[in-house]
C-alpha positions as a Markdown table, in Angstrom:
| # | Residue | x | y | z |
|---|---|---|---|---|
| 1 | Met | -44.4 | -55.6 | 19.9 |
| 2 | Asn | -44.5 | -53.6 | 23.3 |
| 3 | Val | -47.6 | -52.1 | 24.1 |
| 4 | Asn | -48.0 | -49.4 | 27.2 |
| 5 | Pro | -50.5 | -51.0 | 29.4 |
| 6 | Ile | -51.8 | -47.2 | 30.5 |
| 7 | Thr | -52.7 | -46.5 | 26.8 |
| 8 | Val | -54.6 | -49.9 | 26.6 |
| 9 | Leu | -56.2 | -49.0 | 29.7 |
| 10 | Asn | -57.2 | -45.7 | 28.4 |
| 11 | Leu | -58.5 | -47.5 | 25.3 |
| 12 | Met | -60.9 | -49.7 | 27.2 |
| 13 | Leu | -62.2 | -47.0 | 29.4 |
| 14 | Cys | -63.0 | -44.8 | 26.4 |
| 15 | Val | -64.7 | -47.9 | 24.7 |
| 16 | Ile | -66.7 | -48.4 | 28.4 |
| 17 | Ile | -67.6 | -44.6 | 28.3 |
| 18 | Phe | -68.6 | -44.7 | 24.8 |
| 19 | Ala | -70.8 | -47.2 | 25.2 |
| 20 | Phe | -72.3 | -46.2 | 28.3 |
| 21 | Gly | -72.9 | -42.8 | 26.7 |
| 22 | Tyr | -74.7 | -44.4 | 23.5 |
| 23 | Leu | -77.1 | -46.0 | 26.0 |
| 24 | Gly | -77.7 | -43.0 | 28.1 |
| 25 | Phe | -78.3 | -41.1 | 24.6 |
| 26 | Lys | -80.8 | -43.8 | 23.6 |
| 27 | Lys | -82.7 | -43.9 | 26.8 |
| 28 | Ser | -82.9 | -40.0 | 27.3 |
| 29 | Asn | -82.5 | -38.5 | 23.9 |
| 30 | Asn | -80.2 | -36.1 | 25.3 |
| 31 | Arg | -77.8 | -34.6 | 22.6 |
| 32 | Met | -75.2 | -33.7 | 25.1 |
| 33 | Ile | -74.8 | -37.3 | 26.4 |
| 34 | Met | -74.0 | -38.6 | 22.7 |
| 35 | Ser | -71.7 | -35.4 | 21.9 |
| 36 | Ile | -69.5 | -36.6 | 25.0 |
| 37 | Ala | -69.7 | -40.1 | 23.9 |
| 38 | Ile | -68.6 | -39.1 | 20.7 |
| 39 | Ala | -65.8 | -37.3 | 21.8 |
| 40 | Phe | -64.7 | -40.4 | 24.0 |
| 41 | Gly | -65.0 | -42.7 | 20.8 |
| 42 | Leu | -62.5 | -40.4 | 19.0 |
| 43 | Phe | -60.1 | -40.6 | 22.2 |
| 44 | Gly | -60.7 | -44.1 | 21.8 |
| 45 | Ile | -59.5 | -44.1 | 18.2 |
| 46 | Ser | -56.5 | -42.0 | 19.2 |
| 47 | His | -55.4 | -44.9 | 21.7 |
| 48 | Leu | -56.0 | -47.5 | 19.4 |
| 49 | Met | -53.6 | -45.9 | 17.1 |
| 50 | Leu | -50.9 | -45.9 | 19.7 |
| 51 | Val | -51.7 | -49.5 | 20.5 |
| 52 | Leu | -51.4 | -50.5 | 17.1 |
| 53 | His | -48.5 | -48.3 | 16.4 |
| 54 | Ala | -49.7 | -46.3 | 13.7 |
| 55 | Ala | -49.4 | -43.1 | 15.9 |
| 56 | Arg | -45.8 | -42.3 | 14.3 |
| 57 | Ser | -46.6 | -42.6 | 10.6 |
| 58 | Leu | -50.2 | -40.7 | 11.0 |
| 59 | Ala | -49.1 | -38.2 | 13.7 |
| 60 | Phe | -51.2 | -35.4 | 12.0 |
| 61 | Val | -54.3 | -37.6 | 12.0 |
| 62 | Leu | -53.9 | -38.3 | 15.5 |
| 63 | Ile | -53.7 | -34.5 | 16.5 |
| 64 | Leu | -56.6 | -33.9 | 14.5 |
| 65 | Ile | -58.6 | -36.6 | 16.1 |
| 66 | Arg | -57.5 | -35.4 | 19.5 |
| 67 | Thr | -58.2 | -31.7 | 18.9 |
| 68 | Ala | -61.8 | -32.5 | 17.6 |
| 69 | Ala | -62.5 | -34.6 | 20.7 |
| 70 | Tyr | -61.6 | -31.7 | 22.8 |
| 71 | Leu | -63.5 | -29.2 | 21.0 |
| 72 | Ile | -66.5 | -31.2 | 21.3 |
| 73 | Val | -66.2 | -31.8 | 25.0 |
| 74 | Leu | -65.5 | -28.1 | 25.4 |
| 75 | Leu | -68.5 | -26.9 | 22.9 |
| 76 | Thr | -70.7 | -29.3 | 24.8 |
| 77 | Phe | -69.8 | -28.0 | 28.3 |
| 78 | Ser | -69.9 | -24.6 | 27.3 |
| 79 | Arg | -73.3 | -24.8 | 26.0 |
| 80 | Ala | -74.6 | -26.5 | 29.2 |
| 81 | Ala | -72.7 | -23.7 | 31.2 |
| 82 | Phe | -74.0 | -20.8 | 29.4 |
| 83 | Lys | -77.6 | -22.3 | 28.5 |
| 84 | Lys | -80.3 | -19.7 | 28.9 |
């Protein structure tokens, strides 16, 4: 099984960002922090699928997961940018 080191690095960074986001949310109760953490958790799941070589058979699921993650980030940042 040949694993791409960049994918493994991305997975590790997503896990770290998710963990810090969760801890930041617990401390501040800021829902925007948790939203971004959830998005990176989803990105982490997509990277894990690549590491486990499940992406080819579940390509549609991978597309849905990544699209959901990007939409969460987009909506979170748009709420922050256009907050009254």
